C-alpha positions in Angstrom: -17.6 -69.2 -36.5 -21.0 -67.5 -36.1 -19.4 -64.4 -34.5 -16.8 -64.1 -37.3 -19.6 -64.5 -39.9 -21.6 -61.7 -38.3 -18.5 -59.4 -38.2 -17.9 -60.2 -41.9 -21.5 -59.2 -42.7 -21.1 -55.8 -41.0 -17.9 -55.2 -43.0 -19.5 -56.1 -46.4 -22.6 -54.1 -45.7 -20.7 -50.9 -44.9 -18.2 -51.5 -47.7 -21.3 -51.2 -50.0 -22.4 -48.0 -48.3 -18.9 -46.7 -48.8 -19.2 -47.1 -52.5 -22.6 -45.4 -52.5 -21.4 -42.4 -50.6 -18.3 -42.1 -52.7 -20.6 -41.2 -55.7 -22.3 -38.3 -53.8 -20.4 -35.0 -53.4 -22.4 -31.8 -53.0 -21.2 -28.5 -51.5 -23.6 -28.1 -48.6 -21.4 -26.2 -46.1 -22.8 -23.1 -44.3 -21.4 -20.4 -42.0 -20.1 -21.2 -38.5 -20.8 -24.9 -38.9 -19.1 -28.0 -37.7 -18.5 -30.4 -40.6 -20.5 -33.7 -40.0 -17.8 -35.8 -41.7 -14.1 -36.6 -41.3 -13.2 -32.9 -41.5 -15.0 -32.2 -38.2 -12.9 -34.5 -36.0 -10.7 -32.0 -34.4 -13.0 -29.0 -34.9 -14.2 -27.8 -31.5 -16.3 -24.6 -31.2 -17.6 -23.7 -34.7 -17.0 -20.0 -34.3 -15.6 -19.0 -37.7 -15.5 -20.1 -41.3 -14.5 -18.6 -44.6 -17.9 -19.5 -46.2 -19.8 -16.5 -47.5 -23.6 -16.2 -47.1 -25.3 -16.6 -50.4 -28.9 -16.7 -49.4 -31.1 -18.8 -47.1 -29.9 -22.4 -47.3 -31.4 -25.5 -45.6 -29.0 -28.4 -45.0 -30.4 -31.8 -44.2 -28.0 -34.3 -42.7 -28.0 -37.4 -40.5 -26.0 -40.1 -38.8 -26.4 -43.8 -38.4 -24.5 -46.3 -36.3 -24.6 -50.0 -35.5 -22.4 -52.2 -33.3 -21.6 -55.9 -33.1 -20.9 -56.6 -29.5 -18.9 -59.5 -28.1 -18.6 -58.6 -24.3 -18.6 -60.7 -21.2 -19.1 -59.7 -17.6 -18.8 -61.0 -14.1 -19.6 -59.9 -10.5 -18.5 -60.9 -7.0 -21.8 -59.9 -5.5 -23.4 -62.4 -3.1 -26.9 -61.3 -3.8 -27.3 -60.3 -7.4 -27.2 -62.3 -10.7 -26.0 -60.6 -13.9 -28.2 -60.7 -17.0 -26.9 -63.3 -19.5 -25.4 -61.5 -22.6 -24.0 -62.9 -25.8 -22.4 -61.9 -29.1 -24.9 -60.1 -31.4 -25.8 -56.8 -33.0 -27.2 -53.9 -31.0 -30.2 -52.0 -32.2 -29.0 -49.4 -34.7 -29.3 -45.7 -33.7 -30.0 -42.8 -36.0 -30.0 -39.0 -36.0 -31.6 -36.3 -38.2 -29.9 -32.9 -38.4 -31.4 -29.7 -39.8 -29.0 -26.7 -40.2 -30.3 -23.5 -41.8 -28.4 -20.4 -42.9 -31.2 -18.0 -42.0 -29.2 -14.8 -42.8 -25.7 -13.5 -43.0 -24.3 -14.3 -39.5 -27.4 -16.2 -38.3 -27.6 -20.0 -38.3 -30.1 -22.5 -36.8 -29.4 -26.1 -35.8 -31.7 -28.8 -34.6 -31.0 -32.5 -34.0 -33.6 -35.2 -33.7 -32.9 -38.7 -32.3 -34.8 -41.0 -34.7 -33.8 -44.1 -32.6 -31.9 -44.3 -29.3 -31.4 -46.6 -26.4 -33.7 -44.7 -24.1 -36.5 -43.7 -26.4 -38.2 -46.1 -28.9 -39.9 -43.0 -30.5 -38.3 -40.1 -32.4 -37.7 -37.0 -30.3 -35.9 -33.6 -30.6 -32.7 -33.6 -28.7 -32.4 -29.8 -28.9 -31.6 -26.8 -31.1 -30.3 -23.3 -31.1 -29.7 -20.1 -33.1 -26.1 -18.9 -33.4 -25.4 -15.3 -34.3 -21.9 -14.2 -35.4 -22.6 -10.7 -36.9 -25.4 -8.2 -37.1 -25.4 -7.7 -40.9 -28.9 -9.0 -40.9 -30.0 -5.8 -39.1 -27.6 -3.4 -40.9 -24.4 -4.1 -42.8 -21.4 -3.5 -40.6 -23.4 -2.9 -37.3 -21.0 -3.2 -34.3 -18.6 -4.9 -36.7 -15.5 -4.4 -34.4 -17.3 -6.2 -31.5 -18.9 -8.9 -33.6 -15.6 -9.8 -35.2 -14.7 -11.6 -32.0 -18.2 -12.3 -30.6 -20.6 -15.2 -31.1 -24.0 -15.7 -29.3 -25.8 -19.0 -29.0 -29.4 -19.2 -27.7 -31.6 -22.3 -27.4 -32.4 -25.5 -25.6 -29.1 -27.0 -26.4 -26.1 -29.2 -25.5 -24.1 -27.1 -23.1 -20.4 -26.4 -23.8 -18.9 -27.8 -20.6 -15.5 -29.3 -21.3 -14.0 -30.4 -24.6 -14.9 -34.1 -24.3 -18.4 -33.6 -25.7 -16.9 -32.5 -29.0 -15.2 -36.0 -29.2 -17.9 -38.1 -27.7 -20.5 -40.2 -29.5 -23.9 -38.4 -29.6 -26.4 -41.2 -30.1 -25.7 -42.1 -33.8 -23.0 -39.4 -34.4 -20.0 -41.6 -33.8 -17.7 -40.4 -36.6 -15.6 -38.1 -34.4 -15.0 -40.7 -31.7 -12.0 -43.0 -32.4 -13.3 -45.3 -29.7 -16.7 -46.9 -29.1 -17.6 -45.7 -25.7 -17.7 -42.3 -24.0 -16.3 -41.4 -20.6 -17.2 -43.4 -17.5 -18.5 -40.3 -15.9 -20.1 -38.7 -18.9 -21.0 -35.0 -18.6 -23.7 -34.2 -21.0 -27.0 -32.3 -20.8 -29.4 -30.2 -22.8 -30.6 -27.1 -21.0 -32.4 -23.9 -22.0 -30.1 -20.9 -22.0 -27.5 -18.8 -23.8 -23.7 -18.8 -24.3 -21.6 -15.8 -25.3 -18.2 -16.4 -26.9 -15.3 -14.0 -27.3 -12.5 -15.2 -29.6 -9.7 -12.7 -29.8 -6.9 -14.3 -31.8 -5.9 -17.7 -30.4 -7.9 -17.2 -27.1 -11.4 -18.4 -26.2 -13.6 -17.0 -23.5 -17.2 -18.2 -22.9 -19.8 -17.4 -20.4 -23.2 -19.0 -20.2 -26.4 -19.2 -18.1 -29.1 -21.8 -18.3 -32.2 -22.7 -16.2 -30.3 -25.9 -15.2 -33.2 -28.2 -16.3 -33.3 -31.2 -18.5 -37.1 -31.3 -18.7 -38.8 -28.0 -19.1 -42.1 -27.3 -17.2 -43.8 -24.2 -15.7 -45.2 -26.6 -13.0 -41.9 -26.2 -11.1 -41.4 -22.5 -11.6 -40.4 -22.1 -7.9 -37.3 -24.1 -8.7 -36.1 -22.0 -11.6 -32.7 -21.0 -10.2 -30.0 -20.6 -12.8 -26.9 -22.6 -13.6 -23.8 -20.9 -14.8 -21.0 -22.2 -17.0 -17.8 -20.7 -18.3 -14.8 -21.8 -20.4 -11.4 -20.2 -21.1 -8.8 -21.5 -23.5 -6.0 -21.1 -25.9 -5.9 -22.9 -29.3 -2.9 -22.3 -31.7 -1.6 -23.9 -34.8 2.1 -23.5 -33.9 3.3 -24.5 -37.3 2.3 -26.9 -40.2 2.8 -30.0 -38.0 1.9 -28.9 -34.4 -1.3 -27.7 -32.9 -1.8 -27.1 -29.1 -5.1 -26.4 -27.3 -5.7 -26.0 -23.6 -9.1 -25.2 -22.0 -10.6 -25.1 -18.5 -14.4 -25.3 -18.0 -16.7 -24.6 -15.1 -20.3 -25.7 -14.5 -22.1 -24.8 -11.2 -25.8 -25.0 -10.3 -27.6 -23.1 -7.5 -28.9 -24.7 -4.3 -32.3 -26.2 -4.8 -31.9 -26.8 -8.5 -32.4 -30.4 -9.7 -29.4 -31.1 -11.9 -28.8 -33.7 -14.6 -25.2 -33.0 -15.7 -24.1 -36.6 -15.4 -27.2 -38.5 -16.4 -28.8 -36.2 -19.0 -27.8 -38.3 -22.0 -30.6 -40.3 -23.5 -28.6 -41.7 -26.3 -27.1 -44.2 -23.8 -24.0 -46.1 -23.4 -22.4 -48.1 -26.2 -21.8 -51.1 -23.9 -25.2 -52.7 -23.9 -26.4 -54.5 -20.7 -22.9 -54.9 -19.1 -22.9 -55.4 -15.3 -26.7 -55.2 -15.3 -29.0 -57.4 -13.1 -30.9 -60.3 -14.5 -34.1 -59.0 -16.1 -32.7 -55.6 -17.2 -33.9 -54.2 -20.5 -31.8 -52.2 -23.0 -34.1 -49.2 -22.4 -34.2 -49.1 -18.6 -30.5 -49.9 -18.4 -29.3 -47.4 -21.0 -26.4 -46.1 -18.8 -24.7 -49.5 -18.5 -21.0 -49.2 -18.0 -21.2 -45.6 -16.8 -21.0 -44.1 -13.3 -23.1 -41.2 -12.2 -22.2 -39.5 -8.9 -25.9 -39.1 -8.3 -25.5 -35.4 -7.7 -28.8 -33.5 -7.8 -28.2 -30.3 -5.8 -25.3 -27.8 -5.5 -23.3 -29.3 -8.3 -19.9 -27.7 -9.1 -17.7 -29.3 -11.8 -14.4 -28.2 -13.3 -12.8 -29.9 -16.3 -9.3 -29.2 -17.8 -8.6 -30.5 -21.3 -5.2 -30.5 -23.0 -5.1 -31.4 -26.7 -1.9 -31.8 -28.8 -1.7 -32.8 -32.5 1.7 -33.4 -33.9 1.6 -34.7 -37.5 -0.4 -37.9 -37.2 -0.2 -38.1 -33.4 -3.0 -36.8 -31.2 -3.3 -36.6 -27.5 -6.5 -35.6 -25.7 -6.8 -35.6 -21.9 -9.2 -34.6 -19.2 -8.9 -34.0 -15.5 -12.3 -33.4 -13.8 -13.4 -32.8 -10.3 -17.1 -32.6 -9.4 -18.9 -32.0 -6.1 -22.5 -32.1 -5.1 -25.1 -34.0 -3.1 -28.6 -35.4 -3.0 -30.8 -33.0 -0.9 -31.1 -35.6 1.9 -27.4 -35.7 2.4 -25.8 -33.5 5.0 -22.4 -33.1 3.3 -21.3 -32.7 -0.3 -19.3 -35.5 -2.0 -16.5 -35.2 -4.5 -15.7 -37.3 -7.6 -12.5 -37.0 -9.7 -12.0 -38.3 -13.2 -8.8 -38.8 -15.2 -8.8 -39.5 -18.9 -6.1 -39.8 -21.6 -6.2 -41.0 -25.1 -3.4 -41.3 -27.7 -4.3 -41.8 -31.3 -2.0 -42.2 -34.3 -3.6 -41.4 -37.7 -1.9 -42.5 -40.9 -2.4 -43.1 -44.6 -2.5 -40.6 -47.4 -5.2 -38.6 -45.8 -4.9 -39.9 -42.2 -7.9 -42.1 -42.9 -6.5 -45.0 -40.8 -5.8 -44.9 -37.1 -4.9 -46.9 -34.0 -5.2 -45.7 -30.5 -5.4 -46.4 -26.7 -7.3 -44.8 -23.9 -7.3 -44.8 -20.1 -10.2 -43.7 -17.9 -10.5 -43.7 -14.1 -13.2 -42.4 -11.8 -13.0 -42.3 -8.0 -15.5 -41.0 -5.5 -18.0 -41.7 -2.7 -21.4 -43.3 -3.0 -24.4 -41.4 -1.5 -24.3 -41.3 2.2 -27.5 -40.5 4.2 -26.1 -41.5 7.6 -23.8 -38.8 9.0 -22.4 -41.2 11.6 -21.4 -43.8 9.0 -18.1 -43.8 7.0 -18.6 -43.0 3.3 -18.0 -45.8 0.7 -15.1 -45.0 -1.6 -15.3 -46.6 -5.0 -13.0 -46.7 -8.0 -13.8 -47.6 -11.6 -11.1 -48.1 -14.3 -11.3 -48.6 -18.0 -8.6 -49.4 -20.6 -9.4 -49.6 -24.3 -7.5 -50.1 -27.6 -9.0 -49.3 -31.0 -8.3 -49.2 -34.7 -10.4 -47.6 -37.4 -10.7 -46.8 -41.1 -12.5 -43.8 -42.7 -13.6 -45.5 -45.9 -14.8 -42.1 -47.2 -15.2 -38.7 -45.4 -18.7 -39.9 -44.3 -18.3 -43.7 -43.6 -16.1 -45.3 -41.0 -15.4 -48.7 -39.4 -13.8 -49.2 -36.0 -13.0 -52.0 -33.7 -12.3 -51.8 -30.0 -11.1 -54.0 -27.2 -12.2 -52.7 -23.8 -11.9 -53.9 -20.2 -13.5 -52.2 -17.1 -13.2 -53.0 -13.4 -15.1 -51.9 -10.3 -13.6 -51.6 -6.8 -14.9 -50.6 -3.4 -18.6 -51.7 -3.7 -20.3 -53.6 -0.9 -20.6 -57.4 -1.2 -24.4 -57.1 -1.7 -24.0 -54.6 -4.6 -24.0 -56.0 -8.1 -20.9 -54.0 -8.9 -18.9 -55.7 -6.1 -15.6 -56.8 -7.8 -17.5 -56.6 -11.1 -15.8 -56.3 -14.5 -16.5 -56.6 -18.2 -14.3 -57.0 -21.2 -14.3 -58.0 -24.9 -14.6 -56.6 -28.4 -17.0 -54.2 -30.1 -17.1 -53.4 -33.8 -18.9 -50.3 -34.8 -19.9 -48.9 -38.3 -20.9 -45.2 -38.6 -22.2 -42.9 -41.3 -22.4 -39.2 -40.9 -23.3 -36.6 -43.5 
């Protein structure tokens, strides 16, 4: 009864917010900008809009999310004891977004995490300047080239794969039809630049970064670059059918310290699952995820197909990643498979149901060249339903189950699993 009462409270609270946001409608859109509301769901790279520049414009926005978690977990480990978890609310998360139309063809973006799992204090996630034409220098300068070219420069979320357009970014959960992100969650903010070429339905991107999560001149001897690239095709075949296919590459140089799979400080949406007794939400902010622990010589490739036919959407991922910790003699390889199928319905497709499957297989770090590597597999299945109460307010409920296989008997993840329900409410504007 207590759990049902809490879930009802979440519902009533966000129903009230739905009414409040329904009264607020202001045209705040700017050039080359991803909509922060329902309209941005299947918007990937924001490389073109029909919005004209009408002077410098500052757009303040934000996102809020809160979950009611009712998960249980277990382990077959002989040495470790899991932390006791129950049914309750998680600490809400919040973002602050500032987007500025600086000039015709020049936009700035900055996101601040006001609260997140990893940081109790507010901090800037990152930001960039995006340039789509050179009219701010001289009207029509290099127009033929800039018609298909966009440049992004900053300390920013890198464009590796298509899954980061769908994933929950701290409090920005409105694009994600499910509650969690991928098991092996590629995400990082690095200092660098990306150049996009977008002739017709094709996409070509090349980028270079310094490969670092934390910036410091104290490690200038390790400033070897990382490179990324993406090629793709995205076409609206007819009124009902859209098809997109992309392939992405990320590779870091030898000696670079890399954070591709543990750069997210927003944290996992499944709080404290399969964590040892005494764990805290801050120190265990990656609970439910798997990092391959690659630090050096990382090379990752992700292929993403996307198909939307009327209300049906399919988004998939096949990823292979190799790398090592410097003390390891040989590189290791992880593979990840992901598939989600969502059906959106209602007058404006503001209701949906969906299912997802996610599997990761790889080898744990091995510092003994004479020992056999430990092969592990992690599988997740989830089912979800959601309602966009307005363009800016949504509710979603998910049932998730995750299992671990291959871990040693002394490892807390030996024959571990978690399952149960999570309800999430999200606002984005």
